[in-house]
All heavy atoms as a GROMACS GRO file, in nm:
protein
  602
    1MET      N    1  -5.233  15.524  16.190
    1MET     CA    2  -5.097  15.562  16.163
    1MET      C    3  -5.032  15.614  16.291
    1MET      O    4  -5.092  15.688  16.365
    1MET     CB    5  -5.098  15.669  16.055
    1MET     CG    6  -4.972  15.676  15.980
    1MET     SD    7  -4.988  15.797  15.850
    1MET     CE    8  -4.921  15.702  15.723
    2GLN      N    9  -4.910  15.576  16.312
    2GLN     CA   10  -4.840  15.614  16.433
    2GLN      C   11  -4.745  15.730  16.402
    2GLN      O   12  -4.682  15.734  16.296
    2GLN     CB   13  -4.761  15.493  16.483
    2GLN     CG   14  -4.701  15.516  16.618
    2GLN     CD   15  -4.627  15.389  16.665
    2GLN    OE1   16  -4.600  15.301  16.586
    2GLN    NE2   17  -4.597  15.386  16.791
    3ASP      N   18  -4.736  15.826  16.497
    3ASP     CA   19  -4.643  15.939  16.481
    3ASP      C   20  -4.500  15.889  16.491
    3ASP      O   21  -4.464  15.817  16.583
    3ASP     CB   22  -4.667  16.044  16.589
    3ASP     CG   23  -4.796  16.120  16.568
    3ASP    OD1   24  -4.840  16.133  16.453
    3ASP    OD2   25  -4.849  16.169  16.669
    4ILE      N   26  -4.417  15.930  16.397
    4ILE     CA   27  -4.276  15.891  16.400
    4ILE      C   28  -4.200  15.977  16.499
    4ILE      O   29  -4.117  15.928  16.573
    4ILE     CB   30  -4.214  15.901  16.260
    4ILE    CG1   31  -4.285  15.803  16.167
    4ILE    CG2   32  -4.066  15.876  16.263
    4ILE    CD1   33  -4.244  15.814  16.023
    5VAL      N   34  -4.230  16.107  16.501
    5VAL     CA   35  -4.162  16.200  16.590
    5VAL      C   36  -4.266  16.254  16.688
    5VAL      O   37  -4.376  16.292  16.651
    5VAL     CB   38  -4.100  16.316  16.510
    5VAL    CG1   39  -4.032  16.416  16.601
    5VAL    CG2   40  -4.003  16.263  16.406
    6SER      N   41  -4.226  16.261  16.814
    6SER     CA   42  -4.319  16.314  16.913
    6SER      C   43  -4.335  16.465  16.894
    6SER      O   44  -4.243  16.532  16.845
    6SER     CB   45  -4.268  16.285  17.055
    6SER     OG   46  -4.153  16.361  17.081
    7PRO      N   47  -4.448  16.522  16.929
    7PRO     CA   48  -4.470  16.666  16.912
    7PRO      C   49  -4.369  16.750  16.990
    7PRO      O   50  -4.326  16.855  16.943
    7PRO     CB   51  -4.612  16.688  16.964
    7PRO     CG   52  -4.678  16.556  16.952
    7PRO     CD   53  -4.570  16.454  16.972
    8ASP      N   54  -4.329  16.704  17.108
    8ASP     CA   55  -4.231  16.781  17.186
    8ASP      C   56  -4.096  16.786  17.116
    8ASP      O   57  -4.028  16.889  17.116
    8ASP     CB   58  -4.215  16.719  17.325
    8ASP     CG   59  -4.340  16.735  17.410
    8ASP    OD1   60  -4.417  16.830  17.383
    8ASP    OD2   61  -4.360  16.654  17.502
    9ALA      N   62  -4.055  16.676  17.055
    9ALA     CA   63  -3.928  16.674  16.982
    9ALA      C   64  -3.936  16.764  16.860
    9ALA      O   65  -3.840  16.835  16.827
    9ALA     CB   66  -3.893  16.532  16.942
   10ALA      N   67  -4.049  16.765  16.791
   10ALA     CA   68  -4.065  16.850  16.673
   10ALA      C   69  -4.059  16.998  16.711
   10ALA      O   70  -3.998  17.079  16.641
   10ALA     CB   71  -4.196  16.818  16.603
   11VAL      N   72  -4.120  17.032  16.825
   11VAL     CA   73  -4.116  17.170  16.872
   11VAL      C   74  -3.974  17.210  16.907
   11VAL      O   75  -3.928  17.321  16.875
   11VAL     CB   76  -4.211  17.189  16.994
   11VAL    CG1   77  -4.186  17.321  17.063
   11VAL    CG2   78  -4.355  17.177  16.950
   12ALA      N   79  -3.899  17.121  16.971
   12ALA     CA   80  -3.760  17.150  17.008
   12ALA      C   81  -3.674  17.172  16.884
   12ALA      O   82  -3.592  17.265  16.878
   12ALA     CB   83  -3.704  17.037  17.093
   13VAL      N   84  -3.691  17.088  16.783
   13VAL     CA   85  -3.614  17.104  16.660
   13VAL      C   86  -3.651  17.234  16.590
   13VAL      O   87  -3.564  17.309  16.543
   13VAL     CB   88  -3.636  16.983  16.566
   13VAL    CG1   89  -3.579  17.010  16.428
   13VAL    CG2   90  -3.577  16.857  16.626
   14PHE      N   91  -3.780  17.263  16.581
   14PHE     CA   92  -3.823  17.387  16.518
   14PHE      C   93  -3.769  17.510  16.590
   14PHE      O   94  -3.721  17.604  16.527
   14PHE     CB   95  -3.977  17.394  16.512
   14PHE     CG   96  -4.027  17.522  16.452
   14PHE    CD1   97  -4.030  17.539  16.315
   14PHE    CD2   98  -4.070  17.626  16.533
   14PHE    CE1   99  -4.075  17.657  16.259
   14PHE    CE2  100  -4.116  17.744  16.478
   14PHE     CZ  101  -4.118  17.760  16.341
   15ASP      N  102  -3.774  17.510  16.723
   15ASP     CA  103  -3.723  17.623  16.801
   15ASP      C  104  -3.573  17.642  16.779
   15ASP      O  105  -3.524  17.754  16.768
   15ASP     CB  106  -3.752  17.603  16.950
   15ASP     CG  107  -3.899  17.622  16.984
   15ASP    OD1  108  -3.972  17.681  16.900
   15ASP    OD2  109  -3.940  17.578  17.094
   16THR      N  110  -3.498  17.532  16.770
   16THR     CA  111  -3.355  17.540  16.747
   16THR      C  112  -3.324  17.601  16.611
   16THR      O  113  -3.241  17.690  16.599
   16THR     CB  114  -3.290  17.400  16.758
   16THR    OG1  115  -3.320  17.345  16.886
   16THR    CG2  116  -3.141  17.408  16.737
   17VAL      N  117  -3.393  17.553  16.509
   17VAL     CA  118  -3.370  17.605  16.373
   17VAL      C  119  -3.415  17.750  16.363
   17VAL      O  120  -3.345  17.834  16.305
   17VAL     CB  121  -3.442  17.515  16.270
   17VAL    CG1  122  -3.438  17.578  16.131
   17VAL    CG2  123  -3.381  17.377  16.268
   18ALA      N  124  -3.529  17.781  16.419
   18ALA     CA  125  -3.582  17.917  16.410
   18ALA      C  126  -3.492  18.015  16.484
   18ALA      O  127  -3.468  18.127  16.435
   18ALA     CB  128  -3.723  17.922  16.465
   19SER      N  129  -3.441  17.977  16.600
   19SER     CA  130  -3.357  18.070  16.676
   19SER      C  131  -3.225  18.096  16.603
   19SER      O  132  -3.174  18.208  16.604
   19SER     CB  133  -3.331  18.018  16.817
   19SER     OG  134  -3.252  17.900  16.812
   20SER      N  135  -3.169  17.993  16.538
   20SER     CA  136  -3.045  18.016  16.463
   20SER      C  137  -3.072  18.103  16.341
   20SER      O  138  -2.988  18.185  16.304
   20SER     CB  139  -2.981  17.884  16.424
   20SER     OG  140  -3.062  17.815  16.332
   21LEU      N  141  -3.186  18.088  16.277
   21LEU     CA  142  -3.220  18.174  16.164
   21LEU      C  143  -3.239  18.319  16.207
   21LEU      O  144  -3.193  18.411  16.140
   21LEU     CB  145  -3.346  18.124  16.095
   21LEU     CG  146  -3.329  18.000  16.007
   21LEU    CD1  147  -3.466  17.954  15.955
   21LEU    CD2  148  -3.237  18.028  15.892
   22VAL      N  149  -3.303  18.339  16.319
   22VAL     CA  150  -3.324  18.475  16.370
   22VAL      C  151  -3.190  18.538  16.404
   22VAL      O  152  -3.165  18.655  16.372
   22VAL     CB  153  -3.419  18.473  16.492
   22VAL    CG1  154  -3.419  18.607  16.563
   22VAL    CG2  155  -3.559  18.436  16.449
   23SER      N  156  -3.100  18.460  16.465
   23SER     CA  157  -2.967  18.513  16.497
   23SER      C  158  -2.891  18.550  16.370
   23SER      O  159  -2.825  18.654  16.363
   23SER     CB  160  -2.887  18.410  16.576
   23SER     OG  161  -2.948  18.384  16.699
   24SER      N  162  -2.900  18.466  16.269
   24SER     CA  163  -2.832  18.494  16.142
   24SER      C  164  -2.887  18.619  16.076
   24SER      O  165  -2.811  18.701  16.022
   24SER     CB  166  -2.847  18.376  16.047
   24SER     OG  167  -2.786  18.261  16.101
   25ILE      N  168  -3.016  18.636  16.080
   25ILE     CA  169  -3.078  18.755  16.021
   25ILE      C  170  -3.034  18.880  16.095
   25ILE      O  171  -3.004  18.983  16.033
   25ILE     CB  172  -3.232  18.740  16.020
   25ILE    CG1  173  -3.272  18.634  15.916
   25ILE    CG2  174  -3.299  18.874  15.988
   25ILE    CD1  175  -3.418  18.597  15.921
   26ARG      N  176  -3.026  18.874  16.228
   26ARG     CA  177  -2.980  18.990  16.306
   26ARG      C  178  -2.836  19.025  16.273
   26ARG      O  179  -2.801  19.143  16.260
   26ARG     CB  180  -2.995  18.963  16.455
   26ARG     CG  181  -3.136  18.966  16.502
   26ARG     CD  182  -3.145  18.938  16.650
   26ARG     NE  183  -3.283  18.939  16.695
   26ARG     CZ  184  -3.323  18.891  16.810
   26ARG    NH1  185  -3.238  18.836  16.894
   26ARG    NH2  186  -3.451  18.897  16.843
   27ILE      N  187  -2.750  18.924  16.260
   27ILE     CA  188  -2.610  18.949  16.226
   27ILE      C  189  -2.598  19.012  16.088
   27ILE      O  190  -2.523  19.108  16.068
   27ILE     CB  191  -2.528  18.819  16.237
   27ILE    CG1  192  -2.516  18.777  16.383
   27ILE    CG2  193  -2.391  18.833  16.173
   27ILE    CD1  194  -2.457  18.638  16.403
   28LEU      N  195  -2.672  18.959  15.990
   28LEU     CA  196  -2.668  19.015  15.856
   28LEU      C  197  -2.722  19.158  15.853
   28LEU      O  198  -2.669  19.244  15.782
   28LEU     CB  199  -2.748  18.927  15.760
   28LEU     CG  200  -2.683  18.794  15.722
   28LEU    CD1  201  -2.779  18.710  15.638
   28LEU    CD2  202  -2.554  18.819  15.646
   29LEU      N  203  -2.824  19.184  15.930
   29LEU     CA  204  -2.878  19.319  15.937
   29LEU      C  205  -2.777  19.415  15.997
   29LEU      O  206  -2.756  19.526  15.946
   29LEU     CB  207  -3.008  19.320  16.018
   29LEU     CG  208  -3.079  19.454  16.031
   29LEU    CD1  209  -3.128  19.500  15.894
   29LEU    CD2  210  -3.196  19.441  16.126
   30ALA      N  211  -2.710  19.374  16.104
   30ALA     CA  212  -2.609  19.459  16.167
   30ALA      C  213  -2.493  19.485  16.071
   30ALA      O  214  -2.441  19.598  16.062
   30ALA     CB  215  -2.558  19.395  16.296
   31CYS      N  216  -2.449  19.382  16.000
   31CYS     CA  217  -2.341  19.400  15.901
   31CYS      C  218  -2.384  19.494  15.789
   31CYS      O  219  -2.306  19.579  15.744
   31CYS     CB  220  -2.299  19.266  15.844
   31CYS     SG  221  -2.210  19.162  15.960
   32GLY      N  222  -2.507  19.482  15.744
   32GLY     CA  223  -2.557  19.571  15.641
   32GLY      C  224  -2.562  19.715  15.685
   32GLY      O  225  -2.524  19.806  15.610
   33VAL      N  226  -2.605  19.738  15.807
   33VAL     CA  227  -2.608  19.875  15.861
   33VAL      C  228  -2.466  19.930  15.873
   33VAL      O  229  -2.440  20.046  15.839
   33VAL     CB  230  -2.682  19.879  15.997
   33VAL    CG1  231  -2.663  20.012  16.067
   33VAL    CG2  232  -2.830  19.850  15.977
   34ALA      N  233  -2.372  19.847  15.920
   34ALA     CA  234  -2.234  19.891  15.933
   34ALA      C  235  -2.174  19.928  15.797
   34ALA      O  236  -2.107  20.030  15.783
   34ALA     CB  237  -2.150  19.783  16.001
   35VAL      N  238  -2.200  19.847  15.696
   35VAL     CA  239  -2.149  19.876  15.561
   35VAL      C  240  -2.212  20.004  15.508
   35VAL      O  241  -2.143  20.087  15.446
   35VAL     CB  242  -2.176  19.757  15.466
   35VAL    CG1  243  -2.156  19.795  15.321
   35VAL    CG2  244  -2.088  19.639  15.504
   36ALA      N  245  -2.339  20.025  15.532
   36ALA     CA  246  -2.405  20.147  15.485
   36ALA      C  247  -2.348  20.271  15.554
   36ALA      O  248  -2.325  20.374  15.489
   36ALA     CB  249  -2.556  20.137  15.510
   37VAL      N  250  -2.322  20.263  15.683
   37VAL     CA  251  -2.267  20.378  15.756
   37VAL      C  252  -2.126  20.409  15.707
   37VAL      O  253  -2.091  20.526  15.684
   37VAL     CB  254  -2.270  20.352  15.908
   37VAL    CG1  255  -2.187  20.454  15.984
   37VAL    CG2  256  -2.413  20.352  15.959
   38VAL      N  257  -2.043  20.306  15.692
   38VAL     CA  258  -1.907  20.328  15.643
   38VAL      C  259  -1.910  20.384  15.501
   38VAL      O  260  -1.833  20.476  15.467
   38VAL     CB  261  -1.825  20.197  15.650
   38VAL    CG1  262  -1.694  20.209  15.574
   38VAL    CG2  263  -1.800  20.158  15.794
   39GLY      N  264  -1.998  20.334  15.418
   39GLY     CA  265  -2.011  20.387  15.282
   39GLY      C  266  -2.054  20.532  15.280
   39GLY      O  267  -2.004  20.612  15.201
   40TYR      N  268  -2.144  20.568  15.369
   40TYR     CA  269  -2.190  20.707  15.376
   40TYR      C  270  -2.077  20.799  15.422
   40TYR      O  271  -2.051  20.903  15.364
   40TYR     CB  272  -2.310  20.719  15.470
   40TYR     CG  273  -2.341  20.862  15.506
   40TYR    CD1  274  -2.401  20.946  15.414
   40TYR    CD2  275  -2.309  20.913  15.631
   40TYR    CE1  276  -2.429  21.078  15.445
   40TYR    CE2  277  -2.335  21.044  15.663
   40TYR     CZ  278  -2.395  21.126  15.571
   40TYR     OH  279  -2.421  21.256  15.603
   41VAL      N  280  -2.008  20.756  15.529
   41VAL     CA  281  -1.902  20.840  15.585
   41VAL      C  282  -1.786  20.854  15.486
   41VAL      O  283  -1.725  20.960  15.476
   41VAL     CB  284  -1.854  20.784  15.720
   41VAL    CG1  285  -1.731  20.856  15.772
   41VAL    CG2  286  -1.966  20.794  15.823
   42ALA      N  287  -1.755  20.749  15.413
   42ALA     CA  288  -1.644  20.754  15.318
   42ALA      C  289  -1.682  20.819  15.186
   42ALA      O  290  -1.595  20.847  15.104
   42ALA     CB  291  -1.593  20.612  15.292
   43GLY      N  292  -1.808  20.847  15.167
   43GLY     CA  293  -1.855  20.902  15.041
   43GLY      C  294  -1.818  21.047  15.021
   43GLY      O  295  -1.759  21.113  15.106
   44GLY      N  296  -1.852  21.098  14.904
   44GLY     CA  297  -1.814  21.234  14.869
   44GLY      C  298  -1.925  21.336  14.882
   44GLY      O  299  -1.911  21.447  14.833
   45SER      N  300  -2.034  21.300  14.950
   45SER     CA  301  -2.144  21.396  14.964
   45SER      C  302  -2.102  21.512  15.054
   45SER      O  303  -2.009  21.504  15.132
   45SER     CB  304  -2.268  21.328  15.021
   45SER     OG  305  -2.246  21.289  15.154
   46ARG      N  306  -2.173  21.622  15.041
   46ARG     CA  307  -2.142  21.741  15.119
   46ARG      C  308  -2.158  21.716  15.269
   46ARG      O  309  -2.074  21.759  15.349
   46ARG     CB  310  -2.233  21.856  15.076
   46ARG     CG  311  -2.198  21.988  15.142
   46ARG     CD  312  -2.286  22.099  15.091
   46ARG     NE  313  -2.260  22.116  14.947
   46ARG     CZ  314  -2.336  22.187  14.866
   46ARG    NH1  315  -2.444  22.245  14.912
   46ARG    NH2  316  -2.306  22.200  14.738
   47SER      N  317  -2.262  21.643  15.308
   47SER     CA  318  -2.282  21.618  15.450
   47SER      C  319  -2.175  21.524  15.506
   47SER      O  320  -2.128  21.543  15.619
   47SER     CB  321  -2.422  21.559  15.474
   47SER     OG  322  -2.436  21.436  15.404
   48ALA      N  323  -2.132  21.425  15.428
   48ALA     CA  324  -2.027  21.334  15.476
   48ALA      C  325  -1.894  21.408  15.490
   48ALA      O  326  -1.821  21.388  15.587
   48ALA     CB  327  -2.013  21.216  15.381
   49THR      N  328  -1.865  21.496  15.394
   49THR     CA  329  -1.741  21.572  15.400
   49THR      C  330  -1.740  21.665  15.520
   49THR      O  331  -1.640  21.675  15.592
   49THR     CB  332  -1.723  21.654  15.271
   49THR    OG1  333  -1.729  21.565  15.160
   49THR    CG2  334  -1.590  21.726  15.269
   50SER      N  335  -1.852  21.733  15.545
   50SER     CA  336  -1.858  21.823  15.660
   50SER      C  337  -1.851  21.746  15.791
   50SER      O  338  -1.791  21.793  15.889
   50SER     CB  339  -1.982  21.910  15.655
   50SER     OG  340  -2.098  21.832  15.671
   51MET      N  341  -1.908  21.626  15.794
   51MET     CA  342  -1.900  21.546  15.916
   51MET      C  343  -1.756  21.502  15.942
   51MET      O  344  -1.708  21.510  16.055
   51MET     CB  345  -1.990  21.422  15.905
   51MET     CG  346  -1.991  21.337  16.030
   51MET     SD  347  -2.107  21.201  16.028
   51MET     CE  348  -2.053  21.110  15.886
   52ARG      N  349  -1.684  21.459  15.838
   52ARG     CA  350  -1.544  21.421  15.855
   52ARG      C  351  -1.460  21.540  15.899
   52ARG      O  352  -1.373  21.528  15.986
   52ARG     CB  353  -1.489  21.363  15.725
   52ARG     CG  354  -1.540  21.224  15.695
   52ARG     CD  355  -1.461  21.159  15.583
   52ARG     NE  356  -1.454  21.240  15.462
   52ARG     CZ  357  -1.535  21.225  15.357
   52ARG    NH1  358  -1.628  21.134  15.359
   52ARG    NH2  359  -1.521  21.301  15.250
   53ASN      N  360  -1.486  21.658  15.842
   53ASN     CA  361  -1.412  21.778  15.883
   53ASN      C  362  -1.440  21.813  16.029
   53ASN      O  363  -1.349  21.850  16.102
   53ASN     CB  364  -1.447  21.896  15.793
   53ASN     CG  365  -1.391  21.881  15.654
   53ASN    OD1  366  -1.294  21.808  15.633
   53ASN    ND2  367  -1.451  21.948  15.557
   54GLY      N  368  -1.566  21.801  16.069
   54GLY     CA  369  -1.600  21.830  16.209
   54GLY      C  370  -1.534  21.734  16.306
   54GLY      O  371  -1.485  21.774  16.411
   55ILE      N  372  -1.530  21.608  16.270
   55ILE     CA  373  -1.466  21.508  16.358
   55ILE      C  374  -1.317  21.534  16.367
   55ILE      O  375  -1.258  21.528  16.476
   55ILE     CB  376  -1.496  21.366  16.307
   55ILE    CG1  377  -1.644  21.333  16.330
   55ILE    CG2  378  -1.407  21.263  16.376
   55ILE    CD1  379  -1.688  21.204  16.268
   56SER      N  380  -1.253  21.569  16.256
   56SER     CA  381  -1.109  21.595  16.260
   56SER      C  382  -1.079  21.721  16.342
   56SER      O  383  -0.979  21.727  16.412
   56SER     CB  384  -1.051  21.607  16.119
   56SER     OG  385  -1.104  21.718  16.052
   57GLN      N  386  -1.166  21.821  16.337
   57GLN     CA  387  -1.147  21.940  16.420
   57GLN      C  388  -1.162  21.907  16.567
   57GLN      O  389  -1.088  21.958  16.651
   57GLN     CB  390  -1.245  22.050  16.380
   57GLN     CG  391  -1.212  22.116  16.248
   57GLN     CD  392  -1.317  22.216  16.206
   57GLN    OE1  393  -1.419  22.234  16.273
   57GLN    NE2  394  -1.294  22.282  16.094
   58LEU      N  395  -1.258  21.821  16.601
   58LEU     CA  396  -1.274  21.781  16.740
   58LEU      C  397  -1.152  21.706  16.790
   58LEU      O  398  -1.106  21.726  16.903
   58LEU     CB  399  -1.398  21.692  16.757
   58LEU     CG  400  -1.532  21.762  16.756
   58LEU    CD1  401  -1.645  21.660  16.759
   58LEU    CD2  402  -1.544  21.855  16.874
   59ILE      N  403  -1.096  21.621  16.706
   59ILE     CA  404  -0.978  21.546  16.745
   59ILE      C  405  -0.860  21.641  16.766
   59ILE      O  406  -0.785  21.627  16.864
   59ILE     CB  407  -0.944  21.438  16.639
   59ILE    CG1  408  -1.053  21.330  16.642
   59ILE    CG2  409  -0.807  21.378  16.663
   59ILE    CD1  410  -1.042  21.231  16.528
   60ARG      N  411  -0.845  21.739  16.678
   60ARG     CA  412  -0.737  21.836  16.694
   60ARG      C  413  -0.755  21.918  16.822
   60ARG      O  414  -0.660  21.944  16.893
   60ARG     CB  415  -0.731  21.929  16.574
   60ARG     CG  416  -0.657  21.868  16.458
   60ARG     CD  417  -0.637  21.971  16.349
   60ARG     NE  418  -0.688  21.911  16.227
   60ARG     CZ  419  -0.769  21.968  16.142
   60ARG    NH1  420  -0.809  22.091  16.160
   60ARG    NH2  421  -0.810  21.905  16.035
   61ARG      N  422  -0.878  21.957  16.852
   61ARG     CA  423  -0.904  22.035  16.974
   61ARG      C  424  -0.874  21.954  17.099
   61ARG      O  425  -0.827  22.008  17.198
   61ARG     CB  426  -1.049  22.082  16.978
   61ARG     CG  427  -1.079  22.192  16.883
   61ARG     CD  428  -1.223  22.233  16.895
   61ARG     NE  429  -1.260  22.322  16.785
   61ARG     CZ  430  -1.383  22.348  16.749
   61ARG    NH1  431  -1.484  22.293  16.814
   61ARG    NH2  432  -1.408  22.428  16.650
   62GLU      N  433  -0.903  21.824  17.095
   62GLU     CA  434  -0.877  21.739  17.210
   62GLU      C  435  -0.728  21.719  17.232
   62GLU      O  436  -0.684  21.704  17.344
   62GLU     CB  437  -0.946  21.604  17.193
   62GLU     CG  438  -1.096  21.610  17.203
   62GLU     CD  439  -1.144  21.652  17.340
   62GLU    OE1  440  -1.082  21.612  17.441
   62GLU    OE2  441  -1.241  21.729  17.347
   63SER      N  442  -0.649  21.719  17.126
   63SER     CA  443  -0.506  21.695  17.142
   63SER      C  444  -0.431  21.822  17.179
   63SER      O  445  -0.325  21.816  17.240
   63SER     CB  446  -0.447  21.635  17.014
   63SER     OG  447  -0.456  21.727  16.908
   64GLU      N  448  -0.482  21.938  17.148
   64GLU     CA  449  -0.412  22.063  17.177
   64GLU      C  450  -0.401  22.094  17.326
   64GLU      O  451  -0.295  22.134  17.370
   64GLU     CB  452  -0.480  22.181  17.105
   64GLU     CG  453  -0.451  22.184  16.958
   64GLU     CD  454  -0.520  22.298  16.888
   64GLU    OE1  455  -0.580  22.383  16.958
   64GLU    OE2  456  -0.515  22.304  16.766
   65PRO      N  457  -0.504  22.079  17.410
   65PRO     CA  458  -0.489  22.113  17.552
   65PRO      C  459  -0.380  22.033  17.622
   65PRO      O  460  -0.315  22.082  17.712
   65PRO     CB  461  -0.626  22.083  17.612
   65PRO     CG  462  -0.720  22.094  17.499
   65PRO     CD  463  -0.643  22.048  17.379
   66GLU      N  464  -0.355  21.910  17.580
   66GLU     CA  465  -0.250  21.831  17.641
   66GLU      C  466  -0.114  21.894  17.618
   66GLU      O  467  -0.032  21.902  17.707
   66GLU     CB  468  -0.252  21.689  17.585
   66GLU     CG  469  -0.375  21.611  17.622
   66GLU     CD  470  -0.380  21.477  17.552
   66GLU    OE1  471  -0.280  21.438  17.490
   66GLU    OE2  472  -0.484  21.412  17.559
   67VAL      N  473  -0.092  21.944  17.496
   67VAL     CA  474   0.035  22.006  17.464
   67VAL      C  475   0.049  22.135  17.544
   67VAL      O  476   0.153  22.163  17.602
   67VAL     CB  477   0.046  22.034  17.312
   67VAL    CG1  478   0.171  22.114  17.281
   67VAL    CG2  479   0.044  21.903  17.237
   68ARG      N  480  -0.057  22.214  17.548
   68ARG     CA  481  -0.053  22.338  17.625
   68ARG      C  482  -0.030  22.311  17.773
   68ARG      O  483   0.041  22.382  17.839
   68ARG     CB  484  -0.182  22.416  17.606
   68ARG     CG  485  -0.197  22.475  17.469
   68ARG     CD  486  -0.325  22.554  17.460
   68ARG     NE  487  -0.350  22.592  17.323
   68ARG     CZ  488  -0.467  22.624  17.275
   68ARG    NH1  489  -0.573  22.622  17.354
   68ARG    NH2  490  -0.482  22.658  17.149
   69ALA      N  491  -0.092  22.207  17.826
   69ALA     CA  492  -0.076  22.175  17.967
   69ALA      C  493   0.068  22.136  17.997
   69ALA      O  494   0.123  22.175  18.099
   69ALA     CB  495  -0.171  22.062  18.007
   70GLU      N  496   0.132  22.064  17.908
   70GLU     CA  497   0.271  22.027  17.929
   70GLU      C  498   0.360  22.150  17.931
   70GLU      O  499   0.446  22.164  18.017
   70GLU     CB  500   0.319  21.932  17.819
   70GLU     CG  501   0.269  21.792  17.832
   70GLU     CD  502   0.321  21.705  17.718
   70GLU    OE1  503   0.421  21.744  17.655
   70GLU    OE2  504   0.261  21.600  17.694
   71VAL      N  505   0.337  22.240  17.837
   71VAL     CA  506   0.419  22.359  17.828
   71VAL      C  507   0.394  22.451  17.947
   71VAL      O  508   0.487  22.505  18.004
   71VAL     CB  509   0.393  22.433  17.695
   71VAL    CG1  510   0.463  22.567  17.691
   71VAL    CG2  511   0.434  22.346  17.578
   72SER      N  512   0.269  22.466  17.987
   72SER     CA  513   0.237  22.560  18.095
   72SER      C  514   0.279  22.507  18.232
   72SER      O  515   0.299  22.586  18.323
   72SER     CB  516   0.088  22.592  18.094
   72SER     OG  517   0.015  22.475  18.126
   73THR      N  518   0.297  22.379  18.250
   73THR     CA  519   0.335  22.327  18.382
   73THR      C  520   0.486  22.323  18.400
   73THR      O  521   0.533  22.303  18.511
   73THR     CB  522   0.278  22.186  18.404
   73THR    OG1  523   0.324  22.100  18.300
   73THR    CG2  524   0.127  22.188  18.409
   74ARG      N  525   0.561  22.342  18.294
   74ARG     CA  526   0.707  22.344  18.307
   74ARG      C  527   0.752  22.479  18.361
   74ARG      O  528   0.717  22.583  18.309
   74ARG     CB  529   0.773  22.319  18.172
   74ARG     CG  530   0.750  22.181  18.121
   74ARG     CD  531   0.820  22.162  17.990
   74ARG     NE  532   0.786  22.034  17.932
   74ARG     CZ  533   0.814  21.997  17.810
   74ARG    NH1  534   0.880  22.079  17.731
   74ARG    NH2  535   0.781  21.879  17.766
   75ARG      N  536   0.831  22.475  18.463
   75ARG     CA  537   0.885  22.600  18.516
   75ARG      C  538   1.024  22.573  18.572
   75ARG      O  539   1.056  22.462  18.612
   75ARG     CB  540   0.795  22.660  18.623
   75ARG     CG  541   0.766  22.568  18.737
   75ARG     CD  542   0.662  22.626  18.828
   75ARG     NE  543   0.619  22.520  18.917
   75ARG     CZ  544   0.595  22.538  19.044
   75ARG    NH1  545   0.605  22.656  19.097
   75ARG    NH2  546   0.559  22.438  19.119
   76GLU      N  547   1.102  22.676  18.573
   76GLU     CA  548   1.237  22.661  18.623
   76GLU      C  549   1.237  22.680  18.773
   76GLU      O  550   1.168  22.766  18.827
   76GLU     CB  551   1.328  22.763  18.557
   76GLU     CG  552   1.348  22.738  18.409
   76GLU     CD  553   1.447  22.835  18.349
   76GLU    OE1  554   1.536  22.882  18.422
   76GLU    OE2  555   1.434  22.861  18.230
   77VAL      N  556   1.316  22.600  18.836
   77VAL     CA  557   1.329  22.609  18.981
   77VAL      C  558   1.450  22.696  19.010
   77VAL      O  559   1.560  22.672  18.959
   77VAL     CB  560   1.347  22.469  19.044
   77VAL    CG1  561   1.366  22.478  19.193
   77VAL    CG2  562   1.230  22.380  19.008
   78PRO      N  563   1.432  22.802  19.091
   78PRO     CA  564   1.546  22.889  19.119
   78PRO      C  565   1.651  22.815  19.202
   78PRO      O  566   1.619  22.733  19.288
   78PRO     CB  567   1.486  23.005  19.198
   78PRO     CG  568   1.354  22.956  19.245
   78PRO     CD  569   1.311  22.846  19.153
   79GLY      N  570   1.773  22.842  19.173
   79GLY     CA  571   1.882  22.779  19.245
   79GLY      C  572   2.015  22.821  19.186
   79GLY      O  573   2.021  22.898  19.091
   80PRO      N  574   2.120  22.772  19.245
   80PRO     CA  575   2.252  22.812  19.194
   80PRO      C  576   2.279  22.752  19.057
   80PRO      O  577   2.232  22.644  19.025
   80PRO     CB  578   2.347  22.753  19.298
   80PRO     CG  579   2.272  22.642  19.362
   80PRO     CD  580   2.128  22.681  19.357
   81ARG      N  581   2.355  22.827  18.977
   81ARG     CA  582   2.391  22.780  18.844
   81ARG      C  583   2.503  22.679  18.857
   81ARG      O  584   2.590  22.692  18.940
   81ARG     CB  585   2.438  22.895  18.756
   81ARG     CG  586   2.326  22.986  18.719
   81ARG     CD  587   2.377  23.089  18.620
   81ARG     NE  588   2.269  23.174  18.581
   81ARG     CZ  589   2.240  23.200  18.456
   81ARG    NH1  590   2.313  23.152  18.360
   81ARG    NH2  591   2.139  23.278  18.428
   82ARG      N  592   2.500  22.584  18.773
   82ARG     CA  593   2.606  22.481  18.776
   82ARG      C  594   2.701  22.501  18.663
   82ARG      O  595   2.681  22.541  18.560
   82ARG     CB  596   2.545  22.343  18.768
   82ARG     CG  597   2.464  22.314  18.890
   82ARG     CD  598   2.413  22.175  18.882
   82ARG     NE  599   2.328  22.151  18.998
   82ARG     CZ  600   2.299  22.035  19.042
   82ARG    NH1  601   2.346  21.929  18.986
   82ARG    NH2  602   2.222  22.021  19.146
   0.00000   0.00000   0.00000
């Protein structure tokens, strides 16, 4: 009996199919992890609520120094009144 497909061609086809399957599994795994994280953060558990509160406080703290810096750098320049 004669081989219809050479062994090198069979290996190439197998490698192509296997690599695409591995890539698909990695993408699905990453999407699953992302959905789980978003679900946890959006949930109503005590730890998720405290994490959201902490993040919002950090954001507020980061925005406050900019406002203070603007106010503190404004000064009047002495000169004649117009």
